[in-house]
C-alpha positions in Angstrom: 100.9 16.4 166.7 103.7 17.4 169.2 105.8 14.8 171.1 106.6 15.6 174.7 109.9 13.7 174.6 111.9 11.4 172.3 113.8 8.2 172.9 116.7 8.1 170.5 118.2 5.0 168.9 121.8 5.4 167.7 122.8 4.7 164.1 126.2 4.0 162.7 126.4 7.6 161.5 125.0 10.5 163.4 122.8 12.5 160.9 123.6 16.2 160.6 120.4 17.1 158.7 117.8 18.6 161.1 115.0 16.5 159.6 117.0 13.3 159.9 118.0 14.2 163.4 114.4 14.8 164.6 113.2 11.6 162.9 115.9 9.6 164.6 114.9 11.0 168.0 111.3 10.0 167.5 112.1 6.3 166.8 110.1 4.1 169.2 107.3 6.7 169.8 103.7 5.9 169.1 102.6 7.0 165.6 99.1 7.8 166.7 96.9 8.1 163.7 99.6 9.4 161.4 100.0 8.1 157.8 103.7 7.6 156.8 103.5 10.8 154.8 102.0 12.8 157.6 104.9 11.8 159.8 107.3 13.1 157.1 105.3 16.3 156.7 105.4 16.9 160.5 109.2 16.3 160.7 109.9 18.8 157.9 107.6 21.4 159.4 109.1 21.1 162.9 112.8 20.6 162.0 113.1 22.9 159.0 109.9 25.1 159.1 109.3 23.7 155.6 105.9 22.9 154.3 105.6 19.9 152.1 102.5 18.1 150.9 100.5 15.8 153.2 100.3 12.8 150.9 103.2 10.6 149.6 102.3 10.8 145.9 102.4 14.6 146.1 105.6 14.6 148.1 107.2 12.5 145.4 105.9 14.8 142.6 107.1 18.1 144.1 110.5 17.0 145.5 113.7 16.9 143.4 114.4 13.2 142.4 117.6 11.6 143.9 119.3 8.5 142.7 119.6 5.7 145.2 123.4 5.8 145.3 123.3 9.5 146.0 121.0 9.4 149.0 121.9 11.5 152.0 120.4 12.2 155.4 117.2 14.2 155.2 116.1 12.8 151.8 112.6 11.4 151.6 112.4 7.8 150.5 109.3 6.1 149.0 108.0 2.5 149.1 105.1 0.9 147.3 102.9 -1.3 149.5 99.1 -1.3 149.3 99.6 2.4 148.9 102.6 4.7 148.4 104.6 5.2 151.7 107.3 7.7 152.6 110.0 7.9 155.2 113.1 10.0 156.1 116.5 8.7 155.2 119.2 8.7 157.9 122.2 7.3 156.1 123.9 3.9 155.4 120.6 2.5 154.2 118.8 3.4 157.4 115.5 5.3 157.3 112.6 6.2 159.7 109.1 5.3 158.8 105.7 4.8 160.4 104.8 1.1 160.7 102.3 -1.0 162.6 104.8 -0.9 165.5 105.0 2.9 165.6 107.8 5.2 164.5 110.4 2.6 163.4 113.9 2.3 162.2 114.3 0.2 159.0 117.2 -0.6 156.5 117.1 -0.8 152.8 119.9 -3.3 152.6 119.1 -5.8 155.3 115.4 -6.1 154.6 114.2 -7.8 151.4 110.7 -6.3 152.0 111.9 -2.8 151.9 114.5 -3.4 149.2 111.8 -4.7 146.9 109.3 -2.0 147.9 111.7 0.9 147.3 110.5 3.1 144.4 112.7 6.2 144.7 113.6 9.3 146.7 113.4 13.1 146.5 115.2 15.9 148.1 113.7 19.2 149.4 116.5 21.6 149.1 114.4 24.5 147.8 113.4 26.7 150.7 110.5 29.1 150.7 112.0 32.5 151.1 109.1 34.8 150.1 107.6 36.5 153.1 104.0 36.0 152.0 104.5 32.3 151.2 106.2 31.8 154.5 103.4 33.4 156.5 100.8 31.5 154.5 102.5 28.3 155.6 102.6 29.4 159.2 98.9 30.1 159.2 97.9 26.6 158.0 95.2 25.1 160.2 92.0 26.4 161.6 90.4 29.5 160.1 89.9 31.3 163.4 89.1 34.6 161.7 86.4 33.1 159.4 88.2 34.6 156.4 87.0 34.2 152.9 89.7 33.3 150.4 90.5 36.8 149.4 90.5 38.1 153.0 93.1 35.6 153.8 95.3 36.8 150.9 94.7 40.4 151.9 95.8 39.6 155.5 98.9 37.8 154.4 100.1 40.6 152.2 99.4 43.3 154.8 101.2 41.4 157.5 104.2 40.1 155.6 104.9 42.8 153.0 102.9 45.8 154.2 101.1 45.8 150.9 97.4 46.7 151.0 95.4 44.6 148.7 91.6 45.0 148.0 89.3 42.8 150.0 87.6 41.1 147.0 89.3 38.5 144.8 88.0 40.2 141.7 89.6 43.5 142.6 92.9 41.6 143.5 92.8 40.0 140.1 92.3 43.3 138.4 95.0 45.2 140.2 97.8 42.6 140.2 100.4 42.2 137.5 99.7 39.1 135.4 102.4 36.4 135.4 102.5 33.3 133.2 104.3 31.1 135.8 103.6 31.8 139.5 106.5 32.2 142.0 106.2 31.6 145.7 104.3 34.5 147.2 102.2 35.3 144.1 98.4 35.2 144.4 96.8 32.4 142.4 93.1 32.5 141.3 90.5 29.9 140.8 87.0 30.2 139.4 84.3 28.4 141.3 80.8 29.7 141.9 82.8 32.9 142.7 86.4 33.9 142.2 88.8 32.6 144.8 92.4 33.6 145.6 95.2 31.9 147.5 99.0 32.2 148.1 101.4 30.2 145.9 104.2 28.4 147.8 105.9 26.5 145.0 105.8 23.3 143.0 102.1 23.6 142.2 101.3 24.0 145.9 99.3 26.9 147.3 97.6 27.9 150.6 93.9 28.8 150.4 90.9 28.9 152.7 88.6 25.9 152.3 85.8 24.4 154.3 88.5 22.5 156.3 90.3 25.7 157.3 93.5 27.3 156.0 94.6 24.5 153.8 97.5 23.5 151.5 96.5 22.3 148.0 98.3 21.3 144.8 97.0 22.4 141.4 99.3 19.9 139.7 98.0 16.9 141.5 94.4 17.9 142.1 92.1 17.8 139.1 89.6 20.0 141.1 92.0 22.9 141.5 93.8 22.3 138.2 90.6 22.7 136.2 89.6 25.8 138.1 93.0 27.6 137.9 92.7 30.8 135.8 96.0 32.5 136.5 98.3 34.3 138.9 99.1 37.9 139.9 102.2 39.4 141.3 102.2 42.4 143.7 105.2 44.6 144.4 103.2 47.6 145.6 99.7 48.7 145.3 98.0 51.8 144.0 94.5 52.9 145.2 91.6 51.4 143.4 90.5 53.0 140.2 88.7 56.1 141.4 85.5 57.6 140.0 84.2 61.0 140.5 80.8 59.4 141.4 80.1 60.1 145.1 77.6 57.2 145.1 80.3 54.7 144.1 82.7 56.2 146.6 80.3 55.8 149.5 79.4 52.3 148.4 83.0 51.3 148.5 83.5 52.8 151.9 80.8 50.5 153.2 82.5 47.4 152.0 82.8 45.0 154.9 79.5 46.1 156.5 77.6 43.0 157.7 74.6 41.4 156.1 71.2 41.8 157.8 68.0 40.9 156.1 66.2 43.6 158.1 69.1 46.1 158.5 69.1 49.6 157.1 72.5 51.1 158.2 76.2 50.2 158.5 75.9 49.3 162.2 72.9 46.9 161.8 74.0 45.7 158.4 72.2 45.7 155.0 70.3 43.6 152.5 70.8 44.5 148.9 67.8 46.9 148.7 68.5 48.7 151.9 72.2 49.1 150.9 71.1 51.0 147.8 68.5 53.0 149.7 71.1 54.1 152.3 73.8 55.1 149.8 71.4 57.2 147.6 69.7 58.8 150.6 73.1 59.8 152.1 74.4 61.2 148.8 71.4 62.6 147.0 68.8 63.0 149.8 66.3 61.0 147.6 64.2 58.2 149.1 64.4 55.3 146.8 62.6 52.0 147.5 64.2 49.3 149.5 62.2 46.7 147.5 64.4 45.6 144.6 61.4 44.9 142.3 60.3 48.5 142.8 63.8 49.8 142.2 64.0 47.9 138.9 60.6 49.0 137.7 61.0 52.7 138.6 64.4 53.4 137.2 65.2 54.1 133.5 66.4 50.9 131.7 70.1 50.9 130.7 71.9 48.5 128.3 74.8 46.6 129.8 77.3 48.2 127.4 76.1 51.7 128.4 76.4 51.3 132.2 77.8 54.3 134.1 79.0 54.6 137.7 76.0 54.9 140.0 73.7 52.8 137.9 71.9 49.9 139.5 72.5 46.3 138.3 70.1 43.5 139.1 70.5 39.8 139.4 68.2 36.9 140.3 69.3 34.8 143.2 68.7 31.1 143.8 65.3 31.9 145.4 64.3 33.8 142.2 64.4 37.0 144.1 65.9 40.2 142.6 69.0 41.5 144.3 70.6 44.8 143.4 74.1 46.3 143.4 75.7 49.7 142.6 77.7 49.7 139.4 81.3 51.1 139.7 83.2 50.6 136.5 84.8 47.9 134.3 82.0 45.3 135.1 82.6 45.9 138.8 79.8 46.6 141.3 79.2 46.8 145.0 76.5 44.7 146.6 75.2 43.5 150.0 75.5 39.8 149.9 75.0 37.1 152.6 78.7 37.6 153.5 78.3 41.4 153.8 78.9 44.3 151.5 81.4 43.2 148.9 82.8 44.3 145.5 82.1 41.8 142.7 82.8 41.5 139.0 80.1 40.4 136.5 82.6 38.6 134.2 84.8 36.9 136.8 82.1 36.0 139.3 80.2 33.3 137.4 77.3 33.4 139.8 76.5 37.0 138.8 77.3 36.6 135.2 74.8 33.8 134.9 72.1 35.6 136.9 72.3 39.1 135.4 68.8 40.5 134.8 69.4 44.1 133.7 70.2 47.6 134.9 68.5 51.0 135.5 69.6 54.6 136.0 68.1 57.1 138.4 68.2 60.4 136.5 68.0 63.8 138.1 64.3 63.9 137.3 63.6 60.6 139.1 65.7 61.6 142.1 63.8 64.9 142.3 60.4 63.1 142.5 61.7 61.0 145.4 63.3 64.0 147.3 61.6 65.4 150.3 62.4 69.0 149.3 60.1 68.6 146.3 57.2 68.5 148.7 58.2 70.5 151.8 56.6 73.6 150.3 53.7 72.0 148.6 50.4 73.8 148.5 48.5 71.1 150.4 49.2 71.2 154.1 48.9 67.4 154.5 51.7 66.9 151.9 53.9 69.4 153.7 53.2 67.8 157.1 54.0 64.3 155.8 57.6 65.1 155.1 58.2 65.5 158.8 57.7 61.8 159.4 59.9 60.2 156.7 62.0 57.4 158.3 59.7 56.8 161.2 59.7 53.0 161.8 56.6 51.1 160.7 54.7 49.2 163.4 51.4 47.4 162.7 48.7 49.0 164.9 51.3 51.4 166.1 49.8 54.7 167.4 52.7 56.7 168.8 55.2 59.0 167.2 57.9 56.4 167.8 56.4 53.9 165.3 53.0 53.7 163.6 51.1 52.1 160.7 49.6 53.5 157.5 46.2 54.6 158.8 47.6 56.2 161.9 49.9 58.3 159.7 47.0 59.5 157.5 44.8 60.2 160.5 47.6 62.2 162.2 48.4 64.2 159.1 44.9 65.4 158.5 44.3 66.1 162.2 47.5 68.1 162.7 47.6 69.9 159.3 43.9 70.6 158.7 41.9 69.8 161.9 40.2 67.0 160.1 39.4 64.0 162.3 39.4 60.7 160.3 38.7 57.2 161.7 41.7 55.3 162.9 41.4 52.3 160.6 41.9 52.4 156.9 38.7 50.6 155.8 36.7 53.0 158.0 38.5 56.0 156.5 37.3 54.7 153.1 33.7 55.1 154.3 33.9 58.9 154.7 35.0 61.8 152.5 34.5 62.5 148.8 35.2 59.6 146.5 37.5 60.7 143.7 38.2 57.3 142.1 35.5 54.7 142.9 36.2 51.1 143.9 36.5 48.9 140.9 37.8 51.6 138.5 40.5 50.4 136.0 43.6 52.2 137.3 45.5 51.2 134.1 43.1 53.4 132.1 43.4 56.3 134.5 45.9 59.1 134.6 46.1 59.7 138.4 47.1 63.4 137.9 43.9 63.9 135.9 41.7 62.6 138.7 43.6 63.5 141.8 45.4 66.4 143.5 48.2 66.2 146.0 46.8 65.5 149.4 44.1 63.1 148.2 44.3 59.6 149.8 44.7 56.3 148.1 43.4 53.0 149.4 44.7 49.5 148.6 43.3 46.0 149.2 44.9 42.6 149.5 48.3 43.8 150.8 48.0 41.6 153.9 44.3 40.8 153.9 41.6 40.6 151.2 39.8 43.9 151.9 41.2 47.4 152.3 44.4 47.1 154.3 46.7 50.0 153.3 46.5 53.7 152.6 48.8 56.4 151.3 48.8 60.2 150.6 49.1 61.2 146.9 52.0 63.5 146.1 51.5 63.9 142.4 53.3 62.4 139.3 52.4 58.9 140.4 54.3 59.2 143.8 52.9 58.6 147.2 54.0 58.9 150.8 53.0 56.2 153.3 53.9 54.1 156.3 54.6 50.7 154.8 55.6 47.4 156.2 57.2 46.5 152.9 59.8 49.2 153.4 59.7 49.1 157.2 59.2 52.9 157.5 57.4 56.0 156.3 58.8 56.7 152.9 58.2 58.1 149.4 57.2 55.5 146.8 56.4 55.3 143.1 53.1 53.8 142.2 54.7 50.7 140.8 52.7 47.7 139.4 52.6 46.2 142.9 50.5 49.1 144.2 48.5 49.4 141.0 47.6 45.7 141.4 46.3 46.3 144.9 44.6 49.7 144.2 41.0 50.1 145.4 40.2 53.8 145.0 40.9 57.3 146.2 39.2 59.8 148.6 39.4 63.6 149.3 38.9 64.8 152.8 39.5 68.5 152.5 35.8 69.4 153.0 35.8 67.7 156.4 37.7 70.5 158.0 36.2 71.4 161.4 35.1 75.1 161.8 36.1 76.6 165.0 33.9 79.7 164.6 31.5 78.1 167.0 32.8 78.6 170.5 31.3 75.4 171.8 33.1 73.4 169.2 36.4 75.3 169.9 36.2 74.7 173.6 35.4 71.0 173.2 38.4 70.5 171.0 40.7 72.0 173.6 39.7 69.1 175.9 40.5 66.2 173.5 42.6 63.6 175.2 41.3 64.5 178.7 40.7 61.5 180.9 37.3 60.0 181.6 36.4 60.3 185.3 33.0 59.2 186.7 31.5 62.3 188.3 34.2 64.5 186.7 33.3 68.0 185.4 36.6 69.9 185.1 39.9 69.7 183.2 42.0 68.8 186.2 40.2 65.6 187.3 38.6 64.6 184.0 35.1 64.3 182.7 32.1 62.1 182.5 29.6 62.6 179.6 27.4 65.2 181.3 30.2 66.9 183.0 32.0 67.5 179.7 29.0 69.1 178.0 28.3 71.2 181.1 31.9 72.4 181.3 32.2 73.3 177.6 29.0 75.4 177.5 30.0 77.3 180.6 33.5 78.0 179.2 32.2 78.9 175.7 29.1 80.9 176.4 29.0 81.2 180.2 25.9 79.1 179.8 24.6 77.3 182.9 23.9 73.8 181.4 22.5 71.2 183.8 24.8 68.6 185.2 23.3 65.4 183.7 22.3 64.3 180.2 18.6 63.8 181.1 18.3 67.4 182.4 20.3 68.8 179.5 17.9 67.1 177.0 15.0 68.7 178.8 16.5 72.2 178.7 17.3 72.8 175.0 15.2 73.1 171.9 14.7 69.7 170.2 15.8 69.4 166.5 15.9 66.6 164.0 19.1 64.7 163.6 19.4 66.0 160.0 19.2 69.6 161.3 22.1 69.3 163.8 24.7 72.0 163.5 28.1 72.4 165.0 27.7 73.2 168.7 24.4 71.3 169.1 24.1 68.4 171.5 23.2 64.8 170.5 21.8 62.3 173.0 22.1 58.6 173.1 20.5 55.9 175.3 22.9 53.9 177.4 22.4 52.9 181.0 21.6 56.6 181.3 21.2 59.4 178.7 24.6 60.2 177.2 25.2 63.7 175.7 27.8 64.5 173.1 28.7 67.7 171.3 28.2 67.7 167.5 31.1 69.2 165.5 29.9 68.7 161.9 30.8 66.1 159.3 28.7 63.5 161.1 31.3 63.6 164.0 30.9 64.4 167.6 33.0 64.8 170.8 32.2 62.8 173.8 33.7 61.5 177.0 34.1 57.8 176.7 35.4 55.3 179.3 37.8 53.7 176.8 39.3 56.7 175.2 38.5 59.7 177.4 37.5 62.8 175.5 37.6 61.8 171.9 36.2 62.4 168.4 33.7 59.8 167.2 32.7 59.4 163.6 29.0 58.4 163.3 29.5 57.3 159.7 31.8 54.5 160.7 30.6 53.7 164.2 28.4 50.6 164.7 27.8 51.5 168.4 26.4 55.0 168.5 23.8 55.4 165.7 21.5 52.7 167.0 21.4 54.4 170.4 20.6 57.9 169.1 17.4 59.3 170.8 17.5 63.0 169.9 19.3 66.3 169.5 19.0 69.8 171.0 20.1 73.2 170.1 20.9 75.9 172.6 20.6 79.7 172.2 23.7 81.7 173.1 22.2 84.6 174.9 24.6 87.5 175.6 23.8 90.6 177.6 23.8 93.7 175.5 26.4 96.2 176.5 24.6 99.5 177.3 27.7 101.7 176.8 28.2 100.3 173.3 24.6 100.9 172.5 24.8 104.5 173.7 28.0 105.0 171.7 26.4 103.7 168.5 23.5 106.2 169.0 26.0 109.1 169.0 27.9 108.2 165.8 28.4 111.3 163.6 27.6 113.8 166.4 30.1 116.4 167.6 31.9 115.8 170.9 34.1 118.7 172.0 36.1 116.8 174.6 38.7 114.0 174.8 38.0 110.4 174.0 38.6 109.7 177.8 35.6 111.9 178.6 33.5 110.3 175.9 34.1 106.8 177.4 33.3 108.0 180.9 30.1 109.6 179.6 28.8 106.6 177.7 29.5 104.1 180.5 27.7 106.4 183.0 24.7 106.6 180.6 24.6 103.1 179.3 25.9 100.9 182.2 25.5 103.2 185.2 29.2 102.7 185.9 31.4 105.6 187.1 34.8 105.2 185.4 38.0 106.9 186.5 38.7 110.2 184.8 42.5 109.8 184.6 44.3 107.8 181.9 46.4 105.7 184.3 43.5 104.8 186.6 41.3 104.0 183.6 43.9 101.6 182.2 44.1 99.8 185.5 40.4 99.8 186.2 39.4 96.7 184.2 40.8 93.3 183.4 43.3 92.9 180.6 41.9 91.4 177.3 43.9 89.8 174.5 43.3 91.6 171.2 42.0 88.3 169.6 39.5 87.9 172.4 37.8 91.3 172.3 34.2 91.5 173.2 31.6 94.2 172.7 32.0 96.9 175.4 35.7 96.3 175.9 37.9 99.4 176.0 40.8 99.7 173.5 43.8 102.0 174.2 46.2 103.6 171.7 49.3 105.6 172.1 50.8 108.7 170.3 48.5 110.4 171.0 46.7 108.6 173.8 43.2 107.6 172.7 40.6 105.2 174.0 37.7 103.6 172.2 34.8 101.2 172.9 34.7 97.9 170.9 31.5 97.2 169.1 32.5 93.9 167.3 33.9 92.8 163.9 37.1 94.6 164.5 35.4 98.0 164.9 35.4 100.5 167.7 34.0 104.0 168.4 36.1 106.9 169.5 36.5 110.6 169.1 38.3 111.8 165.9 38.4 115.5 165.1 35.8 116.3 167.8 33.3 113.9 166.3 32.0 110.5 167.4 33.4 108.1 164.7 33.6 104.4 163.9 37.1 103.1 163.2 38.4 99.7 162.2 41.3 97.5 163.3 41.0 95.4 160.1 44.0 96.2 158.0 44.3 99.8 159.2 47.9 100.1 160.3 47.3 103.6 161.7 45.5 102.0 164.6 47.2 98.6 164.7 50.7 100.1 165.0 49.5 102.3 167.9 47.5 99.6 169.8 48.5 99.6 173.4 46.1 97.4 175.4 42.5 96.4 176.0 40.4 95.9 179.1 37.0 94.6 180.0 34.6 96.5 182.3 32.5 94.3 184.6 
């Protein structure tokens, strides 16, 4: 409380002590809500920058006793009323004290009341000269920075003495020099639910962060602090913390001060204890450990407490009976993400952790290898290899984009992109297709998964968030899986812990569901997946309706003139039973009109739908389409025979005493009645260029060094002139021809 002005009252002797002088100036002012001792405390702070206790009994205990006849200006005098009172002596029996009338001048000799109430006096000659103690006193008041006790001590030493102390009280205790009797400026320590530190300022008094702010306390007069005092430490200079060669511990210590975030996974967002461990290990080892503390505890190799090594994981049970985990450093110290952020703690000096210690585990090189993406990036199974691309992608329930997705979308995407296998979107529907490797109801505890499964098989789980099948994962081998999981918040590698075993339903293999693209109709239909639905549409620019899609695909694949509408398409083909349908056949369904779809095998079809455009539909899992099935047709791919190729095949083995150019001109004139150019350059330019992978019977193939031309007859074979004889040659693995291949053309 600051006074704007003071009205002085003269005494017989003008006091020379600053405290006495200020007290005299304040006579007559309102005392506000001050206690007598608070007035004395204020005067000493303002006049002498000296911190003394707030209460009279503490002031009497910490000051140096003074006999009544030896009193001088600035001494503190005490009186016993209903409580102990204190005032400031001015001289000649005069003193200033707070009364019901305000800040008042009274006299020991002229007032029987005060004469009888007088109990003694003390003198505060001792000045605090230590820089740390002085700054601690200056900072008394509101804890604007929201420091914890040790952060306050750390700040005071850094500002006042340029000494860098650790942030945690435990580390301060370990690194300081032990002292039996603290001196002003030493750090004093108290054991509560955790270790606390403060700055000693003398006579039992110290400054410490409390719930009230930055407060002065006295361990000699307070039973609370006296009982919790465990010792003091002196700091002249500091050395770096004990260093380990363990990179895991080094990074963990670098992250001290990172905020707490129950859903955070990095230093900017903050951490919870599991994500902190995940982040450190992934950064240093590249391995993907679980963020779930129970899984971390179960998967690691158990370690006794007296055998702990840097980088081991130590586990505790919090008040909610949840496991929390930290990274062991050395000497019972560990780093952990707490509700206050990432901090270093000590299992012996932090009673909270000492009482809640559960155990420790070690992640050996073998365990880290099983959780490392590089172990699977070159796996035999394409789905396993593909899955490693998506590690770290955020989990999103019902998510269906590459930015975030759920478990069943991941499995669907992996099989589609890696193996051209089209699975249903939802996990319980995926369970209805494919080959069952472990049936529902099997006792997983009696099963060695590696005996029953191979990498790339898919596991299904029930009861993770609803009673039936609700989760799926790809098996990696050695009891490890990769999956998009809400428990971890991302796509990650996990061990088949007891949690997953308890929810295990069964396993499937989908490898035999691969779509064959040997059928041109199936191939062309697949190229249009994702195209928009457009009523009346029959091309890839504007989109398709059901009949337009089938018409377009058959024209593109076979140059087949399919009718425009489903009803007419059904009339044109050859009817077959539904069990006889083969890839490339057309299935028909009754809606408001007849709806055609292209069968692709595995009880799946491609159709143009209003909701999803051109899409793959699984008839095994669909409730909509099977009841509406009305028939199926097959269509014959009729291709015109190439007459030139037929003539060439009839001449195989015969002599031809001219160039291959003359041979080609001859067979096209005989077989197709087409007059080809008789020069090499003109012949190359005569037809349309053809890609080598799209060769058709009758196409011309050109080779260099020397220049030779042949006619393609299918299956990688062609006919040309070799050593003046009509001969069949092959492109399949014959580098004599492949290395000399120049171009190919079609002759219309």
